[in-house]
PDB file of N, CA, C and O in Angstrom:
ATOM      1  N   MET A   1      14.894   9.686 -25.667  1.00  0.00           N
ATOM      2  CA  MET A   1      13.363   8.850 -25.188  1.00  0.00           C
ATOM      3  C   MET A   1      13.309   9.618 -26.775  1.00  0.00           C
ATOM      4  O   MET A   1      13.777  10.610 -27.332  1.00  0.00           O
ATOM      5  N   SER A   2      12.482   8.542 -27.054  1.00  0.00           N
ATOM      6  CA  SER A   2      11.094   9.363 -27.999  1.00  0.00           C
ATOM      7  C   SER A   2      10.423   7.900 -28.501  1.00  0.00           C
ATOM      8  O   SER A   2      10.931   6.787 -28.638  1.00  0.00           O
ATOM      9  N   TYR A   3       9.057   8.398 -28.713  1.00  0.00           N
ATOM     10  CA  TYR A   3       7.816   7.338 -28.209  1.00  0.00           C
ATOM     11  C   TYR A   3       7.609   6.768 -29.726  1.00  0.00           C
ATOM     12  O   TYR A   3       7.854   7.360 -30.777  1.00  0.00           O
ATOM     13  N   PRO A   4       7.040   5.331 -29.529  1.00  0.00           N
ATOM     14  CA  PRO A   4       6.968   4.693 -30.529  1.00  0.00           C
ATOM     15  C   PRO A   4       5.889   5.298 -31.433  1.00  0.00           C
ATOM     16  O   PRO A   4       4.913   5.988 -31.141  1.00  0.00           O
ATOM     17  N   VAL A   5       6.546   4.639 -33.156  1.00  0.00           N
ATOM     18  CA  VAL A   5       6.200   4.384 -34.101  1.00  0.00           C
ATOM     19  C   VAL A   5       5.109   3.972 -34.507  1.00  0.00           C
ATOM     20  O   VAL A   5       4.543   4.984 -34.921  1.00  0.00           O
ATOM     21  N   ASN A   6       4.470   3.141 -34.646  1.00  0.00           N
ATOM     22  CA  ASN A   6       3.396   2.461 -35.431  1.00  0.00           C
ATOM     23  C   ASN A   6       4.133   0.897 -34.314  1.00  0.00           C
ATOM     24  O   ASN A   6       4.556  -0.100 -34.899  1.00  0.00           O
ATOM     25  N   GLY A   7       4.144   0.963 -33.191  1.00  0.00           N
ATOM     26  CA  GLY A   7       4.158   0.329 -32.306  1.00  0.00           C
ATOM     27  C   GLY A   7       5.701  -0.138 -32.347  1.00  0.00           C
ATOM     28  O   GLY A   7       5.875  -1.287 -31.941  1.00  0.00           O
ATOM     29  N   ALA A   8       6.594   0.407 -32.676  1.00  0.00           N
ATOM     30  CA  ALA A   8       8.329   0.426 -33.255  1.00  0.00           C
ATOM     31  C   ALA A   8       9.047   1.141 -33.029  1.00  0.00           C
ATOM     32  O   ALA A   8       8.678   2.107 -33.696  1.00  0.00           O
ATOM     33  N   CYS A   9      10.314   1.549 -32.276  1.00  0.00           N
ATOM     34  CA  CYS A   9      11.416   2.090 -32.287  1.00  0.00           C
ATOM     35  C   CYS A   9      11.500   2.824 -32.683  1.00  0.00           C
ATOM     36  O   CYS A   9      12.586   2.685 -32.120  1.00  0.00           O
ATOM     37  N   PRO A  10      11.526   4.204 -33.486  1.00  0.00           N
ATOM     38  CA  PRO A  10      11.903   4.744 -34.927  1.00  0.00           C
ATOM     39  C   PRO A  10      13.980   4.561 -34.728  1.00  0.00           C
ATOM     40  O   PRO A  10      14.775   4.406 -33.800  1.00  0.00           O
ATOM     41  N   ALA A  11      14.015   4.654 -35.685  1.00  0.00           N
ATOM     42  CA  ALA A  11      15.393   4.138 -36.519  1.00  0.00           C
ATOM     43  C   ALA A  11      16.362   4.985 -35.273  1.00  0.00           C
ATOM     44  O   ALA A  11      17.314   4.386 -34.773  1.00  0.00           O
ATOM     45  N   SER A  12      16.025   6.395 -34.841  1.00  0.00           N
ATOM     46  CA  SER A  12      17.014   7.458 -34.429  1.00  0.00           C
ATOM     47  C   SER A  12      16.837   6.830 -33.098  1.00  0.00           C
ATOM     48  O   SER A  12      17.513   7.484 -32.303  1.00  0.00           O
ATOM     49  N   HIS A  13      16.458   6.222 -32.724  1.00  0.00           N
ATOM     50  CA  HIS A  13      15.632   5.862 -31.115  1.00  0.00           C
ATOM     51  C   HIS A  13      15.635   4.440 -30.750  1.00  0.00           C
ATOM     52  O   HIS A  13      14.942   4.201 -29.761  1.00  0.00           O
ATOM     53  N   PRO A  14      16.320   3.272 -31.362  1.00  0.00           N
ATOM     54  CA  PRO A  14      16.125   2.100 -31.420  1.00  0.00           C
ATOM     55  C   PRO A  14      16.870   0.980 -29.872  1.00  0.00           C
ATOM     56  O   PRO A  14      17.481  -0.083 -29.986  1.00  0.00           O
ATOM     57  N   VAL A  15      16.662   1.418 -29.103  1.00  0.00           N
ATOM     58  CA  VAL A  15      16.408   0.437 -27.412  1.00  0.00           C
ATOM     59  C   VAL A  15      15.328   0.921 -27.085  1.00  0.00           C
ATOM     60  O   VAL A  15      15.178   2.139 -26.995  1.00  0.00           O
ATOM     61  N   ILE A  16      14.358   0.044 -26.842  1.00  0.00           N
ATOM     62  CA  ILE A  16      13.536  -0.139 -25.684  1.00  0.00           C
ATOM     63  C   ILE A  16      13.641   0.382 -24.777  1.00  0.00           C
ATOM     64  O   ILE A  16      14.755   0.807 -24.473  1.00  0.00           O
ATOM     65  N   VAL A  17      12.631   0.568 -24.006  1.00  0.00           N
ATOM     66  CA  VAL A  17      12.854   1.152 -22.498  1.00  0.00           C
ATOM     67  C   VAL A  17      11.816   0.469 -21.505  1.00  0.00           C
ATOM     68  O   VAL A  17      10.934   1.277 -21.213  1.00  0.00           O
ATOM     69  N   PRO A  18      11.711  -0.308 -21.123  1.00  0.00           N
ATOM     70  CA  PRO A  18      10.665  -1.001 -20.122  1.00  0.00           C
ATOM     71  C   PRO A  18       9.855   0.404 -19.348  1.00  0.00           C
ATOM     72  O   PRO A  18      10.179   1.383 -18.676  1.00  0.00           O
ATOM     73  N   LYS A  19       8.621  -0.205 -19.919  1.00  0.00           N
ATOM     74  CA  LYS A  19       7.418   0.390 -19.095  1.00  0.00           C
ATOM     75  C   LYS A  19       7.389   0.307 -17.895  1.00  0.00           C
ATOM     76  O   LYS A  19       6.972  -0.835 -17.704  1.00  0.00           O
ATOM     77  N   LEU A  20       7.630   0.963 -16.535  1.00  0.00           N
ATOM     78  CA  LEU A  20       7.658   0.688 -15.266  1.00  0.00           C
ATOM     79  C   LEU A  20       6.167   1.396 -14.758  1.00  0.00           C
ATOM     80  O   LEU A  20       5.484   2.321 -15.200  1.00  0.00           O
ATOM     81  N   ARG A  21       6.076   0.724 -13.921  1.00  0.00           N
ATOM     82  CA  ARG A  21       4.506   1.330 -13.215  1.00  0.00           C
ATOM     83  C   ARG A  21       4.282   0.661 -11.750  1.00  0.00           C
ATOM     84  O   ARG A  21       4.207  -0.562 -11.624  1.00  0.00           O
ATOM     85  N   GLN A  22       4.186   1.511 -10.712  1.00  0.00           N
ATOM     86  CA  GLN A  22       4.147   1.902  -9.753  1.00  0.00           C
ATOM     87  C   GLN A  22       2.776   2.109  -8.623  1.00  0.00           C
ATOM     88  O   GLN A  22       2.550   3.283  -8.329  1.00  0.00           O
ATOM     89  N   VAL A  23       1.851   1.034  -7.976  1.00  0.00           N
ATOM     90  CA  VAL A  23       0.627   1.530  -7.804  1.00  0.00           C
ATOM     91  C   VAL A  23       0.881   1.346  -6.360  1.00  0.00           C
ATOM     92  O   VAL A  23       1.120   0.166  -6.100  1.00  0.00           O
ATOM     93  N   LEU A  24       0.906   2.138  -5.333  1.00  0.00           N
ATOM     94  CA  LEU A  24       0.303   2.804  -4.213  1.00  0.00           C
ATOM     95  C   LEU A  24      -0.558   3.147  -3.132  1.00  0.00           C
ATOM     96  O   LEU A  24      -0.448   4.344  -2.863  1.00  0.00           O
ATOM     97  N   ARG A  25      -1.397   2.525  -2.390  1.00  0.00           N
ATOM     98  CA  ARG A  25      -2.515   2.393  -1.867  1.00  0.00           C
ATOM     99  C   ARG A  25      -2.400   3.403  -0.094  1.00  0.00           C
ATOM    100  O   ARG A  25      -1.624   2.970   0.757  1.00  0.00           O
ATOM    101  N   TYR A  26      -2.854   4.084   0.061  1.00  0.00           N
ATOM    102  CA  TYR A  26      -2.944   4.652   1.426  1.00  0.00           C
ATOM    103  C   TYR A  26      -4.030   4.589   2.277  1.00  0.00           C
ATOM    104  O   TYR A  26      -5.080   5.211   2.112  1.00  0.00           O
ATOM    105  N   PRO A  27      -3.749   3.754   3.287  1.00  0.00           N
ATOM    106  CA  PRO A  27      -5.774   4.082   4.173  1.00  0.00           C
ATOM    107  C   PRO A  27      -5.473   4.975   4.650  1.00  0.00           C
ATOM    108  O   PRO A  27      -4.425   5.290   5.214  1.00  0.00           O
ATOM    109  N   VAL A  28      -6.989   5.827   4.347  1.00  0.00           N
ATOM    110  CA  VAL A  28      -7.010   6.900   4.034  1.00  0.00           C
ATOM    111  C   VAL A  28      -8.736   7.353   5.295  1.00  0.00           C
ATOM    112  O   VAL A  28      -9.722   6.620   5.362  1.00  0.00           O
ATOM    113  N   SER A  29      -8.633   8.136   5.755  1.00  0.00           N
ATOM    114  CA  SER A  29      -9.790   8.811   6.407  1.00  0.00           C
ATOM    115  C   SER A  29     -10.236   9.953   5.870  1.00  0.00           C
ATOM    116  O   SER A  29      -9.407  10.705   5.356  1.00  0.00           O
ATOM    117  N   GLY A  30     -11.403  10.252   5.881  1.00  0.00           N
ATOM    118  CA  GLY A  30     -11.563  11.514   5.873  1.00  0.00           C
ATOM    119  C   GLY A  30     -11.539  11.752   3.971  1.00  0.00           C
ATOM    120  O   GLY A  30     -11.397  10.834   3.164  1.00  0.00           O
ATOM    121  N   ASP A  31     -11.750  13.473   3.574  1.00  0.00           N
ATOM    122  CA  ASP A  31     -11.513  13.289   1.891  1.00  0.00           C
ATOM    123  C   ASP A  31     -10.673  13.204   1.304  1.00  0.00           C
ATOM    124  O   ASP A  31      -9.844  14.113   1.290  1.00  0.00           O
ATOM    125  N   PRO A  32     -10.523  12.090   0.573  1.00  0.00           N
ATOM    126  CA  PRO A  32      -9.347  11.788  -0.066  1.00  0.00           C
ATOM    127  C   PRO A  32      -8.600  13.545  -1.280  1.00  0.00           C
ATOM    128  O   PRO A  32      -7.482  14.060  -1.273  1.00  0.00           O
ATOM    129  N   ALA A  33      -9.531  13.812  -1.886  1.00  0.00           N
ATOM    130  CA  ALA A  33      -9.261  14.896  -2.583  1.00  0.00           C
ATOM    131  C   ALA A  33      -8.394  16.275  -1.793  1.00  0.00           C
ATOM    132  O   ALA A  33      -7.988  17.314  -2.313  1.00  0.00           O
ATOM    133  N   ARG A  34      -8.308  15.824  -0.387  1.00  0.00           N
ATOM    134  CA  ARG A  34      -7.710  17.123   0.712  1.00  0.00           C
ATOM    135  C   ARG A  34      -6.614  16.503   0.895  1.00  0.00           C
ATOM    136  O   ARG A  34      -5.802  17.380   1.190  1.00  0.00           O
ATOM    137  N   LEU A  35      -5.970  15.248   0.895  1.00  0.00           N
ATOM    138  CA  LEU A  35      -4.873  15.188   0.652  1.00  0.00           C
ATOM    139  C   LEU A  35      -3.550  15.709   0.075  1.00  0.00           C
ATOM    140  O   LEU A  35      -3.552  16.023  -1.115  1.00  0.00           O
ATOM    141  N   ARG A  36      -2.599  15.814   0.675  1.00  0.00           N
ATOM    142  CA  ARG A  36      -1.348  16.259   0.196  1.00  0.00           C
ATOM    143  C   ARG A  36      -0.208  15.450   0.880  1.00  0.00           C
ATOM    144  O   ARG A  36      -0.210  14.862   1.962  1.00  0.00           O
ATOM    145  N   LEU A  37       0.953  15.614  -0.240  1.00  0.00           N
ATOM    146  CA  LEU A  37       2.701  15.317   0.341  1.00  0.00           C
ATOM    147  C   LEU A  37       3.123  16.049   0.944  1.00  0.00           C
ATOM    148  O   LEU A  37       2.424  17.061   0.992  1.00  0.00           O
ATOM    149  N   SER A  38       4.040  16.093   1.527  1.00  0.00           N
ATOM    150  CA  SER A  38       5.319  16.792   1.587  1.00  0.00           C
ATOM    151  C   SER A  38       5.667  17.662   0.002  1.00  0.00           C
ATOM    152  O   SER A  38       5.765  18.882  -0.134  1.00  0.00           O
ATOM    153  N   SER A  39       5.736  17.133  -0.536  1.00  0.00           N
ATOM    154  CA  SER A  39       5.651  17.561  -1.739  1.00  0.00           C
ATOM    155  C   SER A  39       5.103  17.690  -2.484  1.00  0.00           C
ATOM    156  O   SER A  39       5.405  17.424  -3.647  1.00  0.00           O
ATOM    157  N   GLY A  40       3.429  18.447  -1.837  1.00  0.00           N
ATOM    158  CA  GLY A  40       2.243  19.067  -2.748  1.00  0.00           C
ATOM    159  C   GLY A  40       1.167  18.096  -3.040  1.00  0.00           C
ATOM    160  O   GLY A  40       0.862  17.329  -2.127  1.00  0.00           O
ATOM    161  N   PRO A  41       0.492  18.001  -4.260  1.00  0.00           N
ATOM    162  CA  PRO A  41      -0.440  17.092  -4.478  1.00  0.00           C
ATOM    163  C   PRO A  41      -0.279  15.731  -4.927  1.00  0.00           C
ATOM    164  O   PRO A  41       0.932  15.615  -5.118  1.00  0.00           O
ATOM    165  N   GLY A  42      -0.811  14.707  -5.182  1.00  0.00           N
ATOM    166  CA  GLY A  42      -0.541  13.261  -5.561  1.00  0.00           C
ATOM    167  C   GLY A  42       0.851  13.820  -6.920  1.00  0.00           C
ATOM    168  O   GLY A  42       2.058  13.848  -6.682  1.00  0.00           O
ATOM    169  N   TYR A  43       0.565  13.984  -7.502  1.00  0.00           N
ATOM    170  CA  TYR A  43       0.735  14.195  -8.895  1.00  0.00           C
ATOM    171  C   TYR A  43       2.484  14.094  -8.485  1.00  0.00           C
ATOM    172  O   TYR A  43       3.234  13.586  -9.319  1.00  0.00           O
ATOM    173  N   THR A  44       2.905  14.481  -7.496  1.00  0.00           N
ATOM    174  CA  THR A  44       4.161  15.047  -6.986  1.00  0.00           C
ATOM    175  C   THR A  44       5.268  14.067  -6.963  1.00  0.00           C
ATOM    176  O   THR A  44       6.380  14.101  -7.490  1.00  0.00           O
ATOM    177  N   MET A  45       4.515  12.930  -6.002  1.00  0.00           N
ATOM    178  CA  MET A  45       5.332  11.833  -5.951  1.00  0.00           C
ATOM    179  C   MET A  45       5.856  11.321  -7.642  1.00  0.00           C
ATOM    180  O   MET A  45       5.488  11.305  -8.816  1.00  0.00           O
ATOM    181  N   HIS A  46       7.224  10.863  -6.524  1.00  0.00           N
ATOM    182  CA  HIS A  46       8.052  10.292  -7.699  1.00  0.00           C
ATOM    183  C   HIS A  46       8.811   9.399  -6.795  1.00  0.00           C
ATOM    184  O   HIS A  46       8.967   9.536  -5.581  1.00  0.00           O
ATOM    185  N   ALA A  47       9.468   8.033  -7.926  1.00  0.00           N
ATOM    186  CA  ALA A  47      10.109   7.052  -7.250  1.00  0.00           C
ATOM    187  C   ALA A  47      11.451   6.681  -7.889  1.00  0.00           C
ATOM    188  O   ALA A  47      11.620   7.176  -9.003  1.00  0.00           O
ATOM    189  N   ASP A  48      12.462   5.896  -7.404  1.00  0.00           N
ATOM    190  CA  ASP A  48      13.281   5.538  -7.916  1.00  0.00           C
ATOM    191  C   ASP A  48      14.156   4.676  -8.428  1.00  0.00           C
ATOM    192  O   ASP A  48      15.121   4.538  -7.676  1.00  0.00           O
ATOM    193  N   PHE A  49      14.222   3.963  -9.517  1.00  0.00           N
ATOM    194  CA  PHE A  49      14.926   2.569  -9.891  1.00  0.00           C
ATOM    195  C   PHE A  49      15.959   2.380 -10.215  1.00  0.00           C
ATOM    196  O   PHE A  49      16.531   3.022 -11.096  1.00  0.00           O
ATOM    197  N   PHE A  50      16.512   1.307  -9.478  1.00  0.00           N
ATOM    198  CA  PHE A  50      18.022   0.513  -9.291  1.00  0.00           C
ATOM    199  C   PHE A  50      17.481  -0.095 -10.100  1.00  0.00           C
ATOM    200  O   PHE A  50      16.252  -0.140 -10.158  1.00  0.00           O
ATOM    201  N   ASN A  51      18.272  -0.717 -10.932  1.00  0.00           N
ATOM    202  CA  ASN A  51      18.389  -2.247 -12.097  1.00  0.00           C
ATOM    203  C   ASN A  51      19.541  -2.890 -11.407  1.00  0.00           C
ATOM    204  O   ASN A  51      20.719  -2.534 -11.400  1.00  0.00           O
ATOM    205  N   ALA A  52      18.670  -4.441 -10.524  1.00  0.00           N
ATOM    206  CA  ALA A  52      19.876  -5.001  -9.593  1.00  0.00           C
ATOM    207  C   ALA A  52      19.521  -6.559  -9.987  1.00  0.00           C
ATOM    208  O   ALA A  52      20.255  -7.478  -9.622  1.00  0.00           O
ATOM    209  N   TRP A  53      17.948  -6.843 -11.012  1.00  0.00           N
ATOM    210  CA  TRP A  53      18.029  -7.349 -11.431  1.00  0.00           C
ATOM    211  C   TRP A  53      18.780  -8.511 -12.427  1.00  0.00           C
ATOM    212  O   TRP A  53      19.509  -8.110 -13.334  1.00  0.00           O
ATOM    213  N   PRO A  54      18.562 -10.011 -12.209  1.00  0.00           N
ATOM    214  CA  PRO A  54      19.407 -11.130 -12.731  1.00  0.00           C
ATOM    215  C   PRO A  54      19.559 -10.554 -14.804  1.00  0.00           C
ATOM    216  O   PRO A  54      18.485 -10.223 -15.307  1.00  0.00           O
ATOM    217  N   GLU A  55      20.430 -10.518 -15.445  1.00  0.00           N
ATOM    218  CA  GLU A  55      19.847 -10.143 -16.573  1.00  0.00           C
ATOM    219  C   GLU A  55      19.367 -11.442 -17.383  1.00  0.00           C
ATOM    220  O   GLU A  55      18.915 -11.313 -18.521  1.00  0.00           O
ATOM    221  N   ALA A  56      19.466 -12.556 -16.834  1.00  0.00           N
ATOM    222  CA  ALA A  56      18.577 -13.344 -17.477  1.00  0.00           C
ATOM    223  C   ALA A  56      17.003 -13.495 -17.326  1.00  0.00           C
ATOM    224  O   ALA A  56      16.269 -13.910 -18.223  1.00  0.00           O
ATOM    225  N   GLU A  57      16.538 -13.042 -15.888  1.00  0.00           N
ATOM    226  CA  GLU A  57      15.400 -12.858 -15.735  1.00  0.00           C
ATOM    227  C   GLU A  57      14.402 -11.188 -16.614  1.00  0.00           C
ATOM    228  O   GLU A  57      13.331 -11.059 -17.208  1.00  0.00           O
ATOM    229  N   MET A  58      15.517 -10.258 -16.219  1.00  0.00           N
ATOM    230  CA  MET A  58      15.085  -8.872 -17.028  1.00  0.00           C
ATOM    231  C   MET A  58      15.247  -9.298 -18.517  1.00  0.00           C
ATOM    232  O   MET A  58      14.835  -8.392 -19.241  1.00  0.00           O
ATOM    233  N   GLU A  59      15.639 -10.209 -19.117  1.00  0.00           N
ATOM    234  CA  GLU A  59      15.392 -10.298 -20.791  1.00  0.00           C
ATOM    235  C   GLU A  59      14.353 -11.292 -20.599  1.00  0.00           C
ATOM    236  O   GLU A  59      13.535 -11.199 -21.514  1.00  0.00           O
ATOM    237  N   ARG A  60      14.063 -12.205 -19.772  1.00  0.00           N
ATOM    238  CA  ARG A  60      12.738 -12.720 -19.660  1.00  0.00           C
ATOM    239  C   ARG A  60      11.554 -12.332 -19.425  1.00  0.00           C
ATOM    240  O   ARG A  60      10.585 -12.979 -19.822  1.00  0.00           O
ATOM    241  N   ARG A  61      11.430 -11.081 -18.659  1.00  0.00           N
ATOM    242  CA  ARG A  61      10.420  -9.897 -18.333  1.00  0.00           C
ATOM    243  C   ARG A  61      10.233  -8.916 -19.268  1.00  0.00           C
ATOM    244  O   ARG A  61       9.193  -8.260 -19.330  1.00  0.00           O
ATOM    245  N   VAL A  62      11.528  -8.714 -20.281  1.00  0.00           N
ATOM    246  CA  VAL A  62      11.333  -7.764 -21.667  1.00  0.00           C
ATOM    247  C   VAL A  62      10.715  -8.763 -22.573  1.00  0.00           C
ATOM    248  O   VAL A  62       9.678  -8.343 -23.086  1.00  0.00           O
ATOM    249  N   ARG A  63      11.154 -10.314 -23.014  1.00  0.00           N
ATOM    250  CA  ARG A  63      10.374 -11.217 -23.629  1.00  0.00           C
ATOM    251  C   ARG A  63       9.098 -11.662 -23.772  1.00  0.00           C
ATOM    252  O   ARG A  63       8.518 -11.733 -24.855  1.00  0.00           O
ATOM    253  N   ASP A  64       8.640 -11.965 -22.715  1.00  0.00           N
ATOM    254  CA  ASP A  64       7.370 -12.182 -22.205  1.00  0.00           C
ATOM    255  C   ASP A  64       6.204 -11.327 -22.051  1.00  0.00           C
ATOM    256  O   ASP A  64       5.058 -11.612 -22.402  1.00  0.00           O
ATOM    257  N   CYS A  65       6.695  -9.988 -21.356  1.00  0.00           N
ATOM    258  CA  CYS A  65       5.683  -8.641 -21.574  1.00  0.00           C
ATOM    259  C   CYS A  65       6.337  -7.684 -22.055  1.00  0.00           C
ATOM    260  O   CYS A  65       5.621  -7.190 -22.926  1.00  0.00           O
ATOM    261  N   ILE A  66       7.172  -7.206 -21.996  1.00  0.00           N
ATOM    262  CA  ILE A  66       7.314  -5.336 -22.532  1.00  0.00           C
ATOM    263  C   ILE A  66       7.311  -5.687 -24.104  1.00  0.00           C
ATOM    264  O   ILE A  66       6.624  -4.944 -24.805  1.00  0.00           O
ATOM    265  N   ARG A  67       7.999  -6.730 -24.730  1.00  0.00           N
ATOM    266  CA  ARG A  67       7.705  -6.665 -26.303  1.00  0.00           C
ATOM    267  C   ARG A  67       6.349  -7.039 -26.554  1.00  0.00           C
ATOM    268  O   ARG A  67       5.665  -6.340 -27.301  1.00  0.00           O
ATOM    269  N   PRO A  68       5.851  -8.137 -25.974  1.00  0.00           N
ATOM    270  CA  PRO A  68       4.589  -8.456 -26.516  1.00  0.00           C
ATOM    271  C   PRO A  68       3.446  -7.042 -26.045  1.00  0.00           C
ATOM    272  O   PRO A  68       2.338  -6.937 -26.572  1.00  0.00           O
ATOM    273  N   ILE A  69       3.943  -6.078 -25.023  1.00  0.00           N
ATOM    274  CA  ILE A  69       3.070  -5.554 -25.003  1.00  0.00           C
ATOM    275  C   ILE A  69       1.509  -6.413 -23.810  1.00  0.00           C
ATOM    276  O   ILE A  69       0.318  -6.321 -24.108  1.00  0.00           O
ATOM    277  N   VAL A  70       1.895  -6.932 -22.923  1.00  0.00           N
ATOM    278  CA  VAL A  70       1.212  -7.830 -22.287  1.00  0.00           C
ATOM    279  C   VAL A  70       1.161  -7.490 -20.745  1.00  0.00           C
ATOM    280  O   VAL A  70       2.204  -7.008 -20.306  1.00  0.00           O
ATOM    281  N   LYS A  71       0.401  -7.614 -20.088  1.00  0.00           N
ATOM    282  CA  LYS A  71       0.603  -6.985 -18.253  1.00  0.00           C
ATOM    283  C   LYS A  71       0.618  -8.102 -17.630  1.00  0.00           C
ATOM    284  O   LYS A  71      -0.217  -9.007 -17.619  1.00  0.00           O
ATOM    285  N   CYS A  72       1.732  -7.987 -17.044  1.00  0.00           N
ATOM    286  CA  CYS A  72       1.957  -9.346 -16.555  1.00  0.00           C
ATOM    287  C   CYS A  72       2.299  -9.134 -14.740  1.00  0.00           C
ATOM    288  O   CYS A  72       2.550  -8.125 -14.081  1.00  0.00           O
ATOM    289  N   GLY A  73       2.200 -10.236 -14.455  1.00  0.00           N
ATOM    290  CA  GLY A  73       2.251  -9.912 -12.651  1.00  0.00           C
ATOM    291  C   GLY A  73       3.344  -9.217 -11.761  1.00  0.00           C
ATOM    292  O   GLY A  73       4.096  -8.312 -12.123  1.00  0.00           O
ATOM    293  N   ALA A  74       3.297  -9.705 -10.756  1.00  0.00           N
ATOM    294  CA  ALA A  74       4.269  -9.226  -9.738  1.00  0.00           C
ATOM    295  C   ALA A  74       5.731 -10.859  -9.971  1.00  0.00           C
ATOM    296  O   ALA A  74       6.846 -11.032  -9.480  1.00  0.00           O
ATOM    297  N   ASP A  75       5.058 -11.503 -10.736  1.00  0.00           N
ATOM    298  CA  ASP A  75       6.134 -12.723 -11.004  1.00  0.00           C
ATOM    299  C   ASP A  75       6.906 -12.583 -12.472  1.00  0.00           C
ATOM    300  O   ASP A  75       7.752 -13.341 -12.948  1.00  0.00           O
ATOM    301  N   GLY A  76       6.415 -11.527 -12.961  1.00  0.00           N
ATOM    302  CA  GLY A  76       6.337 -11.856 -14.310  1.00  0.00           C
ATOM    303  C   GLY A  76       6.080 -12.709 -15.061  1.00  0.00           C
ATOM    304  O   GLY A  76       6.946 -13.094 -15.847  1.00  0.00           O
ATOM    305  N   THR A  77       4.556 -13.380 -15.051  1.00  0.00           N
ATOM    306  CA  THR A  77       4.082 -14.318 -15.748  1.00  0.00           C
ATOM    307  C   THR A  77       2.829 -13.449 -16.505  1.00  0.00           C
ATOM    308  O   THR A  77       2.203 -13.125 -15.496  1.00  0.00           O
ATOM    309  N   PRO A  78       2.423 -13.140 -17.110  1.00  0.00           N
ATOM    310  CA  PRO A  78       1.031 -12.929 -17.997  1.00  0.00           C
ATOM    311  C   PRO A  78       0.222 -13.388 -17.352  1.00  0.00           C
ATOM    312  O   PRO A  78      -0.947 -13.391 -17.737  1.00  0.00           O
TER     313      PRO A  78
END
């Protein structure tokens, strides 16, 4: 893994890895600063990703959203 250099992958790490973001919202009553997960504070939460998408759909989303660095909706359109 490597961070991009001038917006591109360095030669030592030529494969683009998609950036995934997961947003969860919980209804909370009381002071949200006191919210704790069984694993600890909120930053201890994690998720797992299993790629089971059709290859053509994944390529479309990489082409239309990830490579141009565009925020796309859940349907994969900008």
